[in-house]
N, C-alpha and C positions, 0 to 999 in steps of 0.2 A: 404429778404436781407436788405431791407430798415429798417424794424423793428429791426433787429439785429444790424444794424449800429447805430441806435438811442440808443439802450441799451449799446453798446460799448462806446459811448460818455459819457453816464451817469454814468457807473459803477465806474470808478476811482474817480469821483467827490463825489460819495456817500460813498465809502468804502476804498479808498486809494490804497496803493501799493499792498495789498493782492489780489486785483481783476485782477492784471496784467496777471496772468496765464490764467484767464478765457477769456482774449481777444484773445487767440489763437483759441477759439471755433468758433467765427464768421468767422475767416479766414479759418478754416478747412471746415466750412459749405459752404463758398463761393467757396472753391476749388471744392467741389462736384457739386455745382450749375454750375460753369463754365465748368466743364467736361461734365455735362449733356447737357448744351446748345451747346457746341462744337460737342458733339456726334450726336446731332439731326440737325446739320447744314450741308450745302454742303462742308464745310471745314474739315469734320471729318477725312479725309484721310491725312491731312497735319500735320506733327509732330509739326510744329511751332504754330499751332492753340491751342495746349494744354499748351503753355507756361504760360498764366495767371493762369490756374488751378495749374500747378506745382509750380509757385512762391508763390501763396497764400498758398499752402500746406506747403512749406518750411518755410515761415514766421510764419504760425500758429504753426508748430512743434517747432520752435525756441522759440517762446514766451511761449507756453504751457509747454515745457520741461525745459527751463532754464530762467524763468522770472528774476531771480536775475542777471544773466549774461547780460540780456538786459539793466538792470539799470546800470550795471558797465562797459559795453563795447561793447556789441553786438547790440547796437542801430544802428550802422552804417550798419550792415548786414540787419537789417529790412528795413532801408531806401533804401539800394541798391536794395533789392527785389522789393519794391514798385516802385522805379524809373525805373528799367528795364522793369517792367510790363507796366508802363505808356508809356514808349518809344516804346515798341513793339506794343501797341495798336495804337499809332499814325502812325507808319509805316504801319501797316496793314490797317488802315483806308484810308490812301493815296492810297493804291493799290486796295481797294475794290470798288465795284460798288455803285452808289448813294444811293440805299435804306438803306444800312447798314452803310454808311460812316459817317453820321453826328453824330449819337449817339456814335459810337466807338471813333471818334475823340474827342468829348467833354469829354468822359470818360477818355481817355488817358491824356488829358490836366489836368483834375482834379487830376488824380493820381500823376502826376509830381508835381503839386502845393501842394498836400498833404505832400509830402516829405519836401518841403521848409517850409510849415506851421509847421510841427512837430519840425524842428530845431529851428524855431523862438519861438514857444510856450514852449519849454522845460525849458527855463530860466525864463519864466513868471509864469507858473503853476506847473513846475516840470515834470520830465520825464514820470512818470506814467500817469498823466492826458494828457500830450502832445501825448503820444502813443495812449491813448484811443480815443482822438479826431481824430487823423490821421486815425486810423483803422476804426472808425465809419464812417467817410466821405468816405473812400475808399470802404467799403462794401456797404454803401447806394448808392454810385454812380454806382457801378456795378449792384445793384438791379434795379436802374432806367434805366440803359442801356438795361438790359434784358426785362424790361417792355415795352419799346418803340421801341425796334428793331423789324424788320420784322421777322416773324416766318416761316422760310423755312426749312421744315423737311428733314431729310436724305432720307426718302422714296420718297418724291417728286423729289429730285435731282437724285436719283438713278434709278427711274423707277421700274416697276414691273419685278421681275425675272421670267424667263421662267420656268415653272414646268415640261417641257418635257426634261430638261437637269439636270444632276447630279449637286448638289451644289458644289461639289469638282471638279472644272473644270480641275485640273491637271491630273485627271484620263483619260481625253481625250475620254470619252464615247460619241457616237453619240446619238442624241435625239431618243427616242423610246416611244411607248405606255406603255411598261412595266415600264420604268423609270418614266413616268408621273404618272402611278398608284402608284408606290412605293413612289415617292416624295409626292404625295397627302396624302398617308397614314401616312407619317412621318412628316406632316406639324407641325410646332412648336406650332401653336395655338391649335392643337388637343391634343398634349401631355403635354402642359404647365400646364393645370389644375391639372393633375395627379402629376406632379413634385412639384407644389406648395403645394398640399395637403401633400405629403410625407415630404417635407422640413419643413412645419409648424409642422407636427407631431414630427419630430426630435427636433425642437427648443423647443417644449413643454416638451419633454422628458428631454432635457438638463436642462431646468429650474427646473423641478421636482427633478432631481438629485442634482443640486446645492442647492435647497431649503432644501433638506434633509440633505446635508452635512454641510451646513453653518448655524450656530446657529444665527437665526435672533432675534432681540430684538425690543423694541418699539421706538428705535431711528432711525433716517434716515440712519445711518451707517448700521444698521442691516437689515432694510427693503430694501434698495437699492442694497445691495451686490449681491443677486442672479440675479437681473436684469443686473448688471454690468458684472457678470461672463457669463451670457448667451449672452450678446452683444459681449463679448470677444470671445465666441465660434463662433459666426457668422463672426467676423472679422478674426479669425484664419482660418476659412473655405475659405474665399475669398483669404487670403494671401497664404495659402498652395496651393490652386488651381492655382492661377496666377503664383506663383514662382516655383512650382514643378509639380503638376499633369498635368496641361494643356500643358506645354512644353514637358513633356514626352509623352502625348497622341499625340501631333502633330508630334513628332519625330517618334513614332511608326506608325502613319498613313502614314508618308512619306516613311518609310522603307518597309512597307507592301503594298504599292500601286500596285506593280506588281501582288501580290496575289489577291488583291481586283479586279483588272482589269480582271484577269482570271476567278474569281468567277462570275463576272457579265456576262462574255461571256458564261459561262456554264449555268447560269440561263436563259439568253435570248434564248440559244439554246434549253434548256429544255421546255421553254414556247412555242417555235415554233415547238416543237416535232421533231426537226431535230436531236437532240442528247438526247434521254431520260436519266434520271438520277435516280439512286437508291433512293427510297422514303426517307430513313433515311438520306442519304447524302444531298438530296435536302432540307430536313427540316433544317439540320444544316447549310447548305450554305445560305439558305434564312434568317434564324434568325441572322446569323453573318452579312450579308449584311444590313439587316434592322437596326441592332444595329449601324453599321458604318454610315448608312444613317441618322439616327436620330441625331447623333453627328454632321455630316456635315450640316444638316439643322439648328441645333441649332447655329452653328458657323456663318452661313449666316445671321440668324436673329440677332445675337449678334453684327454684324458689323453695323447694322442700328438702334439698339434699346438698350439703356442703361439698362432698366429693363431685357431684354432678356439676355444681357451680364452678369448681376449679377446673373441671374438664372442659367446660364451655369456654372459659377464659383461655386455657392453654390452646385449645383448638383455634381460637381466634388470633391469639398473640404469637404463637410459635412460628408461623410463616414470616411474620415481620421480623422476629428475632433472627431467623435463618438468613434473612436479607442482610441484617447488620453484621452477623458473624462472617458471611461470605465476602462482603465488600470492605470490611474494616481495613485490611492492609492496602487496599487499592485507593480508597477515597480520603484517607488522611485522618480518620477518627483516631484519637490516641487514648483518652482517659474516660470520658463520660459515657461513651457508647461502646466501650471495649471492656467486657467483663474480665478479660485476662488481667487488666490493670486494677479492677475492683479488689482483687485479692490483697493489694497493697494497703487498702483501707482497713481490711480486717487485721493485717499485721500491725498497722499503726495502733489500733485499739488494744492489741495484746501487748504492746511494748512501751507505749508512751509514758506510763507511770513507773516503768522499771529502769528507765535510762539513767537517772541520777545514781540509783543504787548500783547498777552495773558498772558505771564509770568509776565510782568511788572504789569498788572492789578491784577493778582493773588497775587503778593507780596504786593501791596498796600492794597488789601482787607484783607489779613492775618494780616498785621501790624495794621490795624484799628480794627480788631476783637480781637486782643490780647493786644494791647497797650504796655506800659512798655519800657524796654531797647531794641532798635532795634538790638544791637550787640549781644544780648542774645537770640534773637527770633529763629534763625535757627541752634542752637546747638543741638546735640544729646548727651545723657548722659547714655550710657550703663553701667551697673554695673560692677565693677571690674577693671576699667582702671585708676582710680585715684591712687595717691600715687607713690611710687618708684618701685613697683614690675613689673615683666615682664608680658606681656599679648600678645595674638595673635588674629587675626581675618582672615576671609576668604573673598576673592573677586572672584565672579563668573560673567563672562561677557557673554552677549548674549545667555541666556539659553533657552528662552521660546517657542520652537516649539512643545513641548509636544509629542515627538516621541522617538524611542529607543536611538538616539544619546544623547538626554538630560538625559534619565534615566540611561544611562551607567555610569554616574558619581555619582549617588545618594549614593551608598554604601560608596564611598570614603569620600564625605564631611559629611555624617552622622557620620561616624567613627571619623573624626577629630572634628566634632562639639560636641561630647560627652566629649572631654578633658576639664579639668577645666580651662586651660589657654586660651582657645578659648572663647572670650567674645561676639562676634557678627559676623554677616555675611552681606556683601554688594553685592547686585545684581546690576551690572553696565552695563547699555545700553541694550536696546531691551529686557525688562523684559518678554513681551508677544508678540508673533507673531500671525497673520500677521499685525494686526492693533490695538493692545493694548486694545481690547474690553473687557468689564466686563465679557461677556459670556465665554471668554477663560481663565479667571484667575483660575478657579477651577482645570482644568486639566493641565494647563501649568505653574502654579505657586504653588498653595497650595498642590496639590497631590505630586509633586516632593519634596517639602520641609517638608512634614509630617514627624515628628520625630526630626526636628531641634528645639531645646528648647531655643536657644539663640536669642536675638533680630535680626531682619532682617531689613535692610535699603536698599534704592535703588535710583538710578538716571535713568531717562528715556533715551531711545534711540530714533532714528527717528521714528521707528514703533509705539512706545508708544504714540507719539504725533498725530497719524493719527485720533484718536477719540477725539481730543482736550484735551487729557490727562485726560479724565474723569475716565477711569478705573484705571490709576495710582494714581490719587488723592484720589479716594474712598478707595483704599487699603493701600496706604503707608502713607497718611497724617492723622493726628489726625482729628476726626470728625468735630470739629469746623473749623479747617483750611481747610479741604476738602470742606465743605459747602461754606465757604467764597470764596475759589479759583474758584469753579465751577460756583457760582453765578456771580463772576466778569467776567468770560469768556463769559457768556451769555450776560451780560451787554455790554461788549466790542463788541459783534456781533449784537448789537441793537435788541436782542431777536429774530433774524432771525435764529432760531434753534429749533429742536424738544425737546431740554432740557428745562425743567422748574423746579420750586421748588419741585413739586411732584416727578419728575424723580430723582432729586438730592437726595432727602430723600430716595428714593428706592435704589439707588446705594450705599449710605452709609450704609443702613440696610443690603444689600446683602453682603457687605464687612465684616461687623461685624459678620454676621452669619457664613461666611466661616472661619474667624479667630477663632471663637469659636469652630466650628466643627472639624477643622484640628489642632488646638492647635498651630498655627504659630504666634509668637509674632511680629506683624507688625502693622504699623499705628501709629508710634510715632514721625514722623518728621513733619515739617510744610511747606515744600516747596520741589520742585524737586531738590534742592541742599541743602547741609548742611555742618556743620563743627564739628569736634571733637577736643577739646583742652585739653591737659594734661600739666604737668609741663615741659616735655621734648619733646613731640611729638604732631604734629598737622596734622589732616587729613582733607582735603578740597575736597568736592565732587561737581563738576561743571557740570551743564546741558548745553549742546551746541545745543539742539533742533534738527532740521532737517538739517539746512544749516550751521552747525558749528558756530553758532552765540550766543552771550551773550547780553542780553538787558541791558539797563543802570542801572536798579535796581540791578540786580545780579552782574554787574560789580562793582558798589559801594560797595556792600556787600563783594565781593572778595577782593577789595583793603583794606578794613578795617580788614578782616580776615587775610590777609597776614601780615598786621601790627601787629596784635595780636600774630601772629605766629613767629615773629622775634626772632632769637636766638634758635629756636627749630628745630628739624628734621621735615621738611615739606614734606608731601606726598600729591599729588593731583590726584584724580580720575576724569578724564575728559570724556565727552561723546564721543569724537572723538580723535584718535591719531594724533600726528604730523607726525610720520614716519610709513609707512605701505608698505609692499611689497618691501622694500629696497629703497623707494623713500620718499622725503619730500613732503607730500601732502598739506602743508600749502602754498607752493609757489603760488603766484598769488591771494591769499585770504588775503586781508589786515586785516580784523577783526580777522580771525583765527590766523594769524601770530602775531598780537598784543597780543592776549591772551597768547600764549606761550612765547612771549617776556616778558610779565608781570611776568609770573611764573618764568622764568629764572632769571630776575632781582631781584626778591624777595628772591632768594636763595632756591627755591624748589629743593629737592634732587632727588625725584622720581615722574615721571608723568606716570600714568597708565590709559589705555583707552581700550574700547572694539570696537565695530562696525565691525572690520575685524575679521572674524571667525577663528582664529588660535592663536598661541602664537608667539610673536616676541620680540626681545630685541635689543635695540640700546644704546650704550654708547657714548653720545654726549659730547665732550670736549668743555667747555666754559670758558671764562675769568670771574673771580669774584674778584674784588678788586686788580687787578694786578697779581693774582695767577690763576692757571688753576685747574679746578675741573671737575668732570664727572657728568652730568645730566643723570640719568638713565631713559630711556623710555621703558615701557612695553606695548605691545599689548596683552591684556588678554581677548580675545573674543571667546575662545574655549569651552564655557560652555554648549553647546548643539545644537546650530543652525548648519545648514548645513556647511560643511567645506569649507573654502576659499582655493582653490587650486592654485591660482595665485602666492602666495608667494613662495611655494616650486617649482613650475614648471616654474616660470618666474622671478626668483630673478635676479636682474641686476648684471653684472660682476663687476661694480664699484658702490656699494650702496652709498647712501647719507652719511651714517655713517660707518666708517671703521670697528669698533668693533660692530658686530651684530650677531644675531643667530635667528633661527626659528625652530618651530616644527609644524607638522611632517617634517622629513627630506625629501629631494627630492627622495632619493632611496626608502624609506619606502612608500611614497605616490605612486610612480610609480609602485611599486610591487603590491600594493592594486588594482590600476586601471588596471594593466595588468591581474591580476588574476580574478577580479570580474566584469569587464565590460562585460555585456551580448553581444551576437553576434550582435544584432540590434543596439547597441550603439557604436560598434567598429568603424564605419566610423568617428564619432565625436572624438573618442580617437586618431585615426590615423591623423585626421586633426590637433589636438593639437600637437602630437608628431612630425609630419613631417613639418607642416607649421606654428606652433606656433599660431594656430587659426586665422591666418590672414584672413581678415582685422580687426578682432575683438581682444579684449584682452582675454587671457586665463581665467582670473578671471571671465569674463562675462558668462562663461559656467559652473561655479561651480555647479549651481543647477541641471544640467544634471547628475552629478556624486555624487548625495546625496544618498549613499548606506548605509542604516540604519542597518548594521550588521557588526560583528567583521571582522577585527580589527578596533576599534574606535580610533580616534586621538584627542578626546576632552580633555580639560585640564582646570585647574583653579589654583589660587595662594593662598598660605598661607603666611600671613605677621606676622612675629614674632618680636614684639617690645621688644628687650632684653636690657632694661635700665641698668641691672646689668653689662652688658658687653659693654655699649656705642655703640650699633650697632642695625641695623634693618635687618632682614634676609627675603628674598623673595624666598620662596620655591615653586617649580612648581610640581603639581601633575597631574597624568593621571588617567585613569580608574582603574588601578591596584595598585596605590600607587605612591610614589615619582618617577618622571622621572629621568633618568640618563643622564649624559653629552653626552654619546654615542648616545642617541636618537635624539639629536639636530644636525642641520647643523649650522656651525659657521664660521665666518669671523673675522680675526684680533685677538686681545687679549680679550677673553671672559672667558675662564676657569681660575679660581684662581690657583695660584702657589701651587704645592704639591697635587693637586686633581687629581685622576685617572679618566679615562673615565667611570668607573663603579660607581663613586660617585654620590650622589643625586644632582640634579640641585638646587643650592642655591646661590643666589646673595647676598653677604654680603656688606652692605653699612654702613660705620662708622657714628656714630651720631655726632662726633666732626670732625672738620677740613674739613667740606664739602664746 
């Protein structure tokens, strides 16, 4: 703990804000250490004794899960947790006996002082360093207390338990020689070795399964992933056991105690030969009682030993986890019950605060590598868009899971891509799941796009950034730009990465090989953002990283690009939408709100984004030079990833924008879930239907209902720039062709006048008078 405290103090000074999330790790480690110390102390039976462990865990989770929120407002929550912990230690010290009083009292005073110190230092060093210093002192002080406090174990305080009585005292069985013999045979120390061997075997099997399923590479991302997934299996086992299996076992034991009491009386009578028992019945009765006895002995040991408690939980939870590991590829679990995908959550926390710094370094490096006019550096120039003729392009959002839901759209966009007027394709947001790794590009990107002969461009989503954008850069950027960008990221991380010049060259060579083998025309842009400029139409693609942020370099480029686009029809493709699920998700996010405010003020006519896995439309009415116009917002994230069900099942009665629509419709999605939800998932479906998934959001359960078979509700958009008619048409396509207005759920005035419900979904936006 003292060593972790020292590292926590040093980390923000060495690496800045990005290490803030890592400061949650010492707090989580301290939570475990505090729980263990309490568990092995005479106060193990007092609920209040676990308060330091609980508060350390809450503070660690807050920092690890939402470090940016700590910087922008949740600092007070962290300070409150530390202050409450310090005050509780002072109160406990006053009530304690002298041997433990002094260290606990000093520790409590230090904790309270740490809060004051944090508030004083944040104006001097900044919030990140102030938090690092405070957490470092807090953790180190706790380690010092544990080091000098007297070690009074729970076993010493409790005394030895009698082995002539049943460990489940509520059975009310009198002491007997038979009980003594049975308890001795079921002693935890005698069966613990067998359980440990079995559990270690299961862990080894889990690791082998993950190693086979997950394509590892020579990067830390690939090497660590199977270990992270296996650790997730262990954590899932503990959680499932503690929250589900153990409570059910205890309830069952309580309900069947009368039966167990009777069974013991029969066993004792048979042993005394006062009431002989049929041999088969005696065998069944004895094995059932021994099974119950071993469980009770394990519980008794668990009350005085944290390792024994963890072993009990693992023994109960590991078989359930084995079930999930085995059936995951069969029954359609994707994220929430798949620990192989949990690794992406770890990568997000390690990268989310670094994205802006990485991107800015990449932009500077690419600018140095190319030189010349910076306003021309990030333009794309697909053939056939110049002049005054009409042209079209496709936008596919969030496609890259590489499963049937992604492949269900292939025939449709291949058919459209063969038309002469379609000039290019844009993949917008989350190109490759789960972590944007190079090893996933062949099956999640190149194979689905095989046969597309037009240029392909892209902007990354949050998942693409999890590997520091290496996979995206290698495949979408020109080789010179990719090499400069990846080298700049390595330099920004002080070379503390498994990526070096040899690996960069290998990634670029792999991407070139895949482009050649699959015939996909990709790798012609120079950044994770770009612009297309014609005489009357401008397309601006904006990367918002993981936390919906734009660094200062991209912001400067965007301002200049908007200036160059003045007087044209401006369409923006953004990494994250402003409206999703009927709500304005920019509220409370100053940087993200500023981005859409910039777009609105510059006269952008259409803002399209992915990230949310469905189709949604919002017609926002805005003031522009004293006149009112409509800024059209499209959520275009139905390109293949698991379907977001929260929009259709939880759309608010009063959405943020009155004129709105979404696909799939509520009725269609409900019909699919009613018809296709298997029996063992029905309880989750009923939980959503009857309780709206309370206390969680319906959207949080989307992964459970990822059914990769028809009917599919995936979609993408065709954008037709009809300069001959002074308009731009946004046509929505599903797996079987153009979607119809009757397929959508709509609010307000969305359907154009004179269009029937059977007409194709086409949003027509005039080029003039916007």
